[in-house]
N, CA, C and O of each residue as an XYZ file, in Angstrom:
396
protein
N     -12.357     56.452    -40.255
C     -11.423     56.982    -41.182
C     -12.281     57.676    -42.572
O     -13.132     57.003    -43.154
N     -11.999     58.851    -42.936
C     -12.340     59.350    -44.132
C     -11.528     58.670    -45.471
O     -10.441     58.126    -45.279
N     -11.993     58.721    -46.541
C     -11.008     58.269    -47.563
C     -11.499     59.411    -48.746
O     -12.514     60.104    -48.683
N     -10.564     59.402    -49.748
C     -10.788     59.932    -50.924
C     -10.062     59.115    -52.025
O      -9.186     58.300    -51.737
N     -10.493     59.386    -53.402
C      -9.856     58.859    -54.587
C      -8.753     59.504    -54.665
O      -8.487     60.523    -54.027
N      -7.792     58.744    -55.736
C      -6.630     59.243    -56.032
C      -7.222     60.481    -56.968
O      -6.596     61.523    -56.776
N      -8.199     60.580    -57.852
C      -8.493     61.607    -58.415
C      -8.853     62.780    -57.878
O      -8.605     63.826    -58.478
N      -9.583     62.769    -56.491
C      -9.496     63.829    -55.633
C      -8.312     64.459    -55.059
O      -8.085     65.654    -54.870
N      -7.592     63.414    -54.815
C      -6.023     64.022    -54.434
C      -5.161     64.705    -55.494
O      -4.292     65.528    -55.210
N      -5.379     64.414    -56.405
C      -5.003     64.924    -57.727
C      -5.249     66.348    -57.693
O      -4.362     67.201    -57.747
N      -6.480     66.570    -57.601
C      -7.091     67.662    -57.726
C      -6.756     68.862    -56.673
O      -6.739     70.077    -56.864
N      -6.501     68.111    -55.512
C      -6.183     68.971    -54.418
C      -4.386     69.294    -54.633
O      -3.818     70.291    -54.188
N      -3.814     68.331    -55.313
C      -2.397     68.629    -55.569
C      -2.186     69.732    -56.688
O      -1.455     70.696    -56.460
N      -2.709     69.607    -57.662
C      -2.793     70.226    -58.573
C      -3.218     71.848    -58.512
O      -2.725     72.777    -59.153
N      -4.235     71.871    -57.582
C      -4.365     73.349    -57.129
C      -3.998     73.980    -56.069
O      -4.518     74.894    -55.428
N      -2.745     73.206    -55.919
C      -1.831     73.947    -54.964
C      -2.337     74.009    -53.302
O      -1.824     74.775    -52.487
N      -3.272     73.195    -53.032
C      -3.725     73.230    -51.483
C      -2.894     72.508    -50.697
O      -2.594     71.349    -50.985
N      -2.470     73.091    -49.691
C      -1.755     72.457    -48.638
C      -2.333     71.564    -47.770
O      -3.227     71.843    -46.972
N      -1.670     70.170    -47.974
C      -2.440     69.325    -46.881
C      -1.280     68.361    -46.227
O      -0.123     68.374    -46.645
N      -1.647     67.678    -45.348
C      -0.430     66.726    -44.643
C      -0.692     65.382    -45.181
O      -1.704     64.729    -44.928
N       0.505     64.919    -46.117
C       0.264     63.739    -47.124
C       1.339     62.891    -46.429
O       2.336     63.527    -46.087
N       1.330     61.457    -46.128
C       2.376     60.952    -45.697
C       2.205     59.585    -46.673
O       1.101     59.052    -46.786
N       3.303     59.108    -47.312
C       3.621     57.876    -47.944
C       4.153     56.893    -47.028
O       5.236     57.074    -46.472
N       3.354     55.726    -46.817
C       3.970     54.785    -45.978
C       4.265     53.686    -46.580
O       4.021     52.673    -45.925
N       4.804     53.508    -47.825
C       5.472     52.495    -48.482
C       6.963     52.198    -48.044
O       7.511     53.078    -47.380
N       7.494     51.349    -48.265
C       9.252     51.357    -47.851
C      10.034     51.852    -49.002
O       9.656     52.106    -50.146
N      11.125     51.931    -48.496
C      12.103     52.827    -49.653
C      12.411     52.420    -50.811
O      12.880     53.243    -51.598
N      12.213     50.921    -51.257
C      12.555     50.650    -52.598
C      11.313     50.956    -53.452
O      11.406     51.066    -54.674
N      10.092     51.099    -52.760
C       8.811     51.533    -53.693
C       8.667     53.047    -53.661
O       8.096     53.487    -54.659
N       8.938     53.702    -53.013
C       9.347     55.156    -53.338
C      10.171     55.654    -53.991
O      10.131     56.821    -54.382
N      11.098     54.814    -54.227
C      12.458     54.962    -55.372
C      11.641     55.290    -56.729
O      12.286     55.841    -57.621
N      10.309     55.005    -56.957
C       9.772     54.588    -58.183
C       8.952     56.027    -58.242
O       8.372     56.300    -59.293
N       8.895     56.943    -57.137
C       7.892     57.944    -57.195
C       7.148     58.245    -56.179
O       6.738     57.251    -55.580
N       6.801     59.305    -55.733
C       5.785     59.897    -54.794
C       5.121     60.945    -55.237
O       5.687     61.711    -56.017
N       3.822     61.176    -54.834
C       3.040     62.170    -54.752
C       3.858     63.529    -54.415
O       4.409     63.623    -53.318
N       3.928     64.481    -55.272
C       4.426     65.766    -54.879
C       3.954     66.554    -53.568
O       2.781     66.923    -53.520
N       4.793     66.819    -52.531
C       4.429     67.232    -51.410
C       4.267     66.004    -50.066
O       4.075     66.316    -48.891
N       4.379     64.777    -50.513
C       4.231     63.659    -49.581
C       5.578     63.686    -48.728
O       6.633     64.186    -49.118
N       5.373     63.083    -47.534
C       6.392     63.090    -46.543
C       6.641     61.309    -46.650
O       5.631     60.616    -46.763
N       7.706     60.787    -46.619
C       7.919     59.470    -46.610
C       8.157     59.005    -45.179
O       9.226     59.205    -44.602
N       6.997     58.301    -44.564
C       7.299     57.712    -43.363
C       6.966     56.030    -43.681
O       5.845     55.694    -44.062
N       7.961     55.134    -43.498
C       7.360     53.877    -43.715
C       6.507     53.461    -42.669
O       6.676     53.871    -41.520
N       5.474     52.565    -43.024
C       4.554     52.068    -42.062
C       5.177     51.657    -40.906
O       4.607     51.944    -39.853
N       6.497     50.886    -40.844
C       6.888     50.237    -39.612
C       7.570     51.378    -38.863
O       7.581     51.233    -37.641
N       8.076     52.360    -39.289
C       8.431     53.429    -38.678
C       7.545     54.424    -38.156
O       8.022     55.334    -37.478
N       6.149     54.362    -38.415
C       5.394     55.346    -37.924
C       5.115     55.319    -36.350
O       4.827     56.414    -35.867
N       5.156     54.300    -35.542
C       4.911     54.637    -34.231
C       6.137     55.476    -33.525
O       5.959     56.122    -32.492
N       7.478     55.388    -34.242
C       8.557     56.272    -33.502
C       8.181     57.491    -34.242
O       8.321     58.528    -33.594
N       7.769     57.604    -35.363
C       8.085     59.111    -36.156
C       6.585     60.007    -36.221
O       6.351     60.947    -36.981
N       5.575     59.362    -35.092
C       4.409     60.089    -35.014
C       4.652     61.456    -34.865
O       4.033     62.190    -35.635
N       5.598     62.101    -33.851
C       5.784     63.437    -33.468
C       6.028     64.167    -34.868
O       5.685     65.349    -34.857
N       6.484     63.758    -35.910
C       6.367     64.343    -37.015
C       5.435     64.838    -37.593
O       5.612     65.514    -38.607
N       4.422     64.647    -37.158
C       3.004     64.894    -37.847
C       2.279     65.876    -37.276
O       2.208     65.628    -36.073
N       1.759     66.777    -37.522
C       0.848     67.997    -37.004
C      -0.569     67.429    -36.723
O      -1.497     67.318    -37.524
N      -0.537     67.129    -35.550
C      -1.872     66.587    -34.868
C      -3.162     67.682    -34.933
O      -4.239     67.306    -34.472
N      -3.054     68.917    -35.456
C      -4.095     69.699    -35.415
C      -4.891     69.505    -36.810
O      -6.065     69.844    -36.961
N      -4.184     68.987    -37.684
C      -4.408     68.903    -39.181
C      -4.722     67.320    -39.670
O      -4.048     66.355    -39.311
N      -5.760     67.266    -40.465
C      -5.967     65.652    -40.822
C      -4.683     64.994    -41.615
O      -3.945     65.802    -42.179
N      -4.423     63.897    -41.687
C      -3.292     63.507    -42.269
C      -3.902     62.389    -43.200
O      -4.674     61.488    -42.869
N      -3.388     62.653    -44.404
C      -3.833     62.128    -45.568
C      -2.752     60.865    -45.672
O      -1.572     61.081    -45.395
N      -3.113     59.780    -46.007
C      -2.140     58.603    -46.104
C      -2.430     57.730    -47.475
O      -3.520     57.461    -47.979
N      -1.330     57.436    -47.841
C      -1.119     56.771    -49.044
C       0.092     55.788    -49.458
O       1.266     56.160    -49.473
N      -0.354     54.443    -49.803
C       0.467     53.614    -49.902
C       0.476     53.049    -51.526
O       0.294     53.811    -52.476
N       0.699     51.698    -51.657
C       0.791     50.934    -52.977
C      -0.455     51.007    -53.492
O      -0.727     51.521    -54.577
N      -1.503     50.322    -52.465
C      -2.868     50.060    -53.025
C      -4.005     50.575    -52.317
O      -4.971     51.025    -52.934
N      -3.944     50.532    -50.709
C      -4.691     50.933    -49.896
C      -4.822     50.420    -48.663
O      -5.445     51.006    -47.778
N      -4.139     49.073    -48.476
C      -3.916     48.373    -47.315
C      -3.277     49.036    -46.263
O      -3.929     49.369    -45.274
N      -1.896     49.305    -46.370
C      -0.892     49.611    -45.673
C      -1.627     50.968    -45.088
O      -1.738     51.097    -43.869
N      -2.058     51.840    -45.868
C      -2.272     53.258    -45.647
C      -3.655     53.147    -44.708
O      -3.933     53.930    -43.800
N      -4.431     52.039    -45.117
C      -5.655     52.004    -44.098
C      -5.140     51.616    -42.487
O      -5.607     52.083    -41.448
N      -3.988     50.575    -42.634
C      -3.513     50.392    -41.246
C      -2.844     51.674    -40.451
O      -2.870     51.975    -39.258
N      -2.378     52.158    -41.326
C      -1.625     53.697    -40.813
C      -2.813     54.576    -40.426
O      -2.749     55.145    -39.336
N      -3.711     54.722    -41.067
C      -4.965     55.628    -40.561
C      -5.484     54.884    -39.093
O      -5.667     55.559    -38.081
N      -5.693     53.382    -39.130
C      -6.213     53.066    -37.808
C      -5.022     53.543    -36.720
O      -5.253     54.184    -35.695
N      -3.852     53.143    -37.115
C      -2.940     53.754    -35.824
C      -3.058     55.232    -35.443
O      -3.137     55.610    -34.274
N      -3.065     55.902    -36.325
C      -3.062     57.394    -36.184
C      -4.323     57.813    -35.406
O      -4.312     58.551    -34.420
N      -5.397     57.263    -35.960
C      -6.704     57.509    -35.180
C      -6.703     57.104    -33.873
O      -7.310     57.758    -33.025
N      -5.981     55.917    -33.550
C      -5.979     55.399    -31.949
C      -5.231     56.385    -31.153
O      -5.361     56.417    -29.929
N      -4.247     57.406    -31.953
C      -3.558     58.229    -31.410
C      -3.891     59.672    -31.285
O      -3.140     60.562    -30.883
N      -5.311     59.794    -31.745
C      -6.185     61.028    -31.581
C      -5.887     61.987    -32.950
O      -5.902     63.216    -32.886
N      -5.629     61.275    -34.134
C      -5.195     62.185    -35.112
C      -6.476     61.884    -36.187
O      -6.891     60.746    -36.404
N      -6.942     62.914    -36.721
C      -7.783     62.754    -37.766
C      -7.203     62.191    -39.000
O      -6.111     62.695    -39.265
N      -7.620     61.276    -39.851
C      -7.036     60.774    -41.050
C      -7.939     60.801    -42.385
O      -9.144     61.053    -42.406
N      -7.226     60.530    -43.358
C      -7.809     60.571    -44.876
C      -7.028     59.082    -45.460
O      -5.813     58.883    -45.465
N      -7.862     58.344    -45.831
C      -6.937     57.081    -46.553
C      -7.244     57.477    -48.007
O      -8.395     57.782    -48.318
N      -6.141     57.480    -48.997
C      -6.342     57.152    -50.439
C      -6.559     56.073    -51.028
O      -5.700     55.196    -51.130
N      -7.614     55.993    -51.449
C      -8.132     54.950    -51.864
C      -7.405     54.335    -53.223
O      -7.315     55.103    -54.182
N      -6.878     52.984    -53.355
C      -6.416     52.806    -54.585
C      -4.843     52.727    -54.367
O      -4.213     51.733    -54.729
N      -4.166     53.950    -53.687
C      -3.021     54.279    -53.587
C      -2.377     54.678    -54.906
O      -2.923     55.050    -55.944
N      -0.956     54.497    -54.597
C      -0.123     54.644    -56.116
C      -0.444     53.855    -57.156
O      -0.021     54.192    -58.262
N      -1.039     52.966    -57.064
C      -1.430     52.075    -58.328
C      -2.495     52.839    -59.302
O      -2.645     52.595    -60.499
N      -3.187     53.794    -58.557
C      -4.423     54.362    -59.126
C      -3.979     55.689    -59.439
O      -4.844     56.315    -60.051
N      -2.795     56.408    -59.202
C      -2.134     57.458    -59.053
C      -1.989     58.147    -60.778
O      -1.174     57.570    -61.497
N      -2.553     59.011    -61.217
C      -2.280     59.594    -62.597
C      -1.515     60.731    -62.649
O      -1.334     61.327    -63.711
N      -1.051     61.087    -61.612
C      -0.261     62.704    -61.579
C       1.133     62.516    -61.887
O       1.660     61.443    -62.179
N       1.670     63.603    -61.802
C       3.086     63.580    -61.621
C       3.696     62.969    -60.317
O       3.061     62.912    -59.264
N       5.018     62.501    -60.473
C       5.430     61.927    -59.307
C       7.068     62.594    -59.214
O       7.741     63.033    -60.146
N       7.404     62.503    -57.859
C       8.818     63.067    -57.699
C       9.732     62.046    -57.074
O       9.222     61.131    -56.425
N      11.055     62.124    -57.216
C      11.855     61.166    -56.605
C      11.881     61.027    -55.408
O      12.602     60.167    -54.901
């Protein structure tokens, strides 16, 4: 799996570059805010919601600190998708958030 820092992700978001980004945290965690443009799919729902993702595009995955996103990347890669894990997760995110 590839990985990027939250600073790299912030640059992508601020430049308006379109990427496929999912947030795999739980509902009560995303209530505190998500990266703009992220789609919320809790880790436990990923197997049943994988069809919502575009398989031709890499999937960037973020969580709170990086552990769950790494597990999500492993699952997605086992299902033939390219992934990018966001290292440090929302704990390192310095950009704006949306509710």
